[in-house]
C-alpha positions in Angstrom: -11.2 1.1 20.9 -10.4 3.2 17.9 -7.0 4.2 16.6 -6.4 7.6 14.5 -3.7 6.9 11.9 -2.3 9.3 9.3 -2.0 7.8 5.9 0.4 9.3 3.2 0.9 6.8 0.5 -0.6 3.6 -1.1 -2.9 3.1 1.6 -4.7 6.4 0.5 -5.8 4.2 -2.4 -9.6 3.3 -1.3 -9.4 -0.3 -2.9 -5.9 -1.0 -1.3 -7.1 0.3 1.9 -10.2 -1.9 1.9 -8.4 -5.0 1.1 -5.7 -4.4 3.8 -7.9 -2.9 6.6 -11.0 -5.0 5.9 -13.1 -2.0 5.9 -14.1 0.9 3.8 -11.7 4.1 3.8 -13.5 6.7 5.6 -11.1 9.6 6.0 -10.5 13.3 6.1 -7.7 15.1 4.7 -4.6 15.9 7.0 -1.2 17.4 6.9 2.1 16.6 8.7 4.2 19.7 9.0 8.1 19.3 8.4 7.6 16.2 6.4 7.4 15.3 2.8 6.3 12.1 0.9 8.9 10.9 -1.7 9.1 7.7 -3.9 11.5 5.1 -2.4 14.2 5.4 -5.0 13.8 2.7 -7.6 10.8 1.1 -5.7 7.0 1.2 -6.2 6.1 2.7 -2.8 6.7 6.0 -0.7 8.6 7.2 2.2 7.8 9.9 4.6 10.8 11.7 5.7 11.5 14.8 7.8 11.9 18.0 6.0 11.9 21.2 7.7 9.3 23.7 6.1 7.5 21.1 4.0 4.1 19.6 4.3 3.2 16.0 3.8 -0.4 15.8 2.6 -2.6 12.6 3.4 -5.6 11.2 4.9 -6.7 10.9 8.8 -8.5 7.7 9.5 -10.0 6.3 12.6 -9.9 2.4 12.8 -11.0 -0.6 15.0 -8.5 -2.6 16.8 -9.0 -5.4 14.1 -8.4 -3.0 11.3 -5.3 -1.5 12.9 -4.0 -5.1 13.4 -4.4 -5.8 9.7 -2.7 -2.5 8.8 0.3 -3.3 11.2 0.5 -6.7 9.6 0.8 -4.9 6.3 3.2 -2.4 7.2 5.5 -3.4 10.1 7.0 -6.4 8.0 8.4 -4.0 5.7 10.6 -2.0 7.9 8.1 0.6 9.1 7.4 1.5 12.6 4.8 3.6 14.3 5.3 7.2 15.6 2.8 9.3 17.4 2.7 13.0 15.9 0.3 15.9 15.7 -1.6 16.0 12.3 -3.4 19.2 11.1 -6.8 19.0 10.1 -8.1 22.4 9.0 -7.4 24.7 11.9 -6.9 22.0 14.5 -4.3 19.5 15.4 -4.8 16.0 16.5 -2.4 13.2 17.6 -2.2 10.3 15.1 0.0 7.1 14.3 2.1 7.5 11.2 3.9 4.5 9.6 7.6 5.8 9.3 10.5 3.6 7.3 13.5 2.5 9.0 15.9 5.4 8.5 18.5 4.4 5.9 16.4 1.3 4.6 15.8 2.9 1.3 17.2 5.9 -0.6 14.8 9.0 -1.1 13.5 9.4 -4.8 11.4 12.0 -6.5 8.1 13.5 -4.9 5.3 11.1 -4.5 2.3 10.9 -6.6 -0.7 8.6 -5.5 -2.0 9.1 -9.2 1.0 7.8 -10.6 1.2 5.0 -8.4 -2.3 4.0 -9.1 -1.6 4.1 -12.8 1.4 2.0 -12.6 1.5 -0.2 -9.7 -2.1 0.0 -8.3 -3.7 -2.9 -9.8 -0.8 -5.2 -9.1 -0.3 -4.2 -5.6 -4.1 -4.6 -5.0 -3.9 -8.0 -6.6 -0.9 -9.0 -4.4 -2.3 -7.4 -1.1 -5.3 -10.1 -1.5 -2.9 -12.9 -1.2 -0.6 -11.2 1.4 -3.3 -10.6 3.9 -4.2 -14.3 3.7 -0.9 -14.9 5.3 -1.9 -12.8 8.4 -3.6 -16.2 10.1 -0.2 -18.1 9.6 2.8 -15.9 9.3 4.4 -13.1 11.2 4.8 -9.6 9.3 8.4 -10.3 8.9 7.8 -14.0 7.4 5.0 -12.6 5.3 7.3 -9.6 3.8 9.8 -12.3 3.2 7.4 -14.1 0.8 6.4 -10.8 -0.9 8.5 -10.9 -3.9 6.9 -14.2 -4.9 3.4 -12.9 -4.3 4.2 -9.8 -6.4 5.4 -12.0 -9.3 2.2 -14.1 -9.1 0.2 -10.8 -8.9 1.8 -9.4 -11.9 1.4 -12.4 -13.8 -2.4 -12.6 -13.1 -2.7 -8.9 -13.9 -0.9 -9.4 -17.1 -3.2 -12.6 -17.9 -6.3 -10.6 -17.5 -4.9 -7.9 -19.9 -3.6 -10.1 -22.5 -6.0 -12.9 -23.4 -4.6 -16.2 -24.5 -4.9 -16.5 -28.3 -7.7 -18.8 -29.5 -7.0 -22.4 -29.9 -6.8 -23.4 -33.8 -9.6 -25.6 -34.7 -8.1 -28.8 -36.1 -8.2 -29.0 -39.8 -9.6 -32.4 -40.2 -11.0 -34.0 -43.3 -13.1 -36.8 -43.9 -12.2 -39.3 -46.6 -14.6 -41.9 -48.1 
């Protein structure tokens, strides 16, 4: 069975999608009318919110049951839930599942930018997602989400270590006396 999803945020990043879903991102452009995508104020992820007259741009994907289970694990522990809504592609409309934040969980920030997220948070988030998805075998989504701050700190440290190599060890200054 396949599931149609509308993605509007970090999962539009092909690398992150592959880490989380366990398959490549094959998508078509989609639009969700009367919604907009914004940063969660002070956070590193987006929110989709109702906004009359606005259009949220994103990607429409068809995924297997296994990929959907992985995506649910990644999203649902962070106070997101699925809603089935009509998504536009070209001149047509198709029903799709959309991950919506719990109302009031976060304040709305400025308009979302995937490019800005990729530049500032992409590498760390991808690194954290690798470790996070390993928890799927042993943790509920809520338990994994509770561990996320520590996962994110470790990911940040690994990314920083790759970018800033350790200084070379100084060779000992030994002399030989006769």
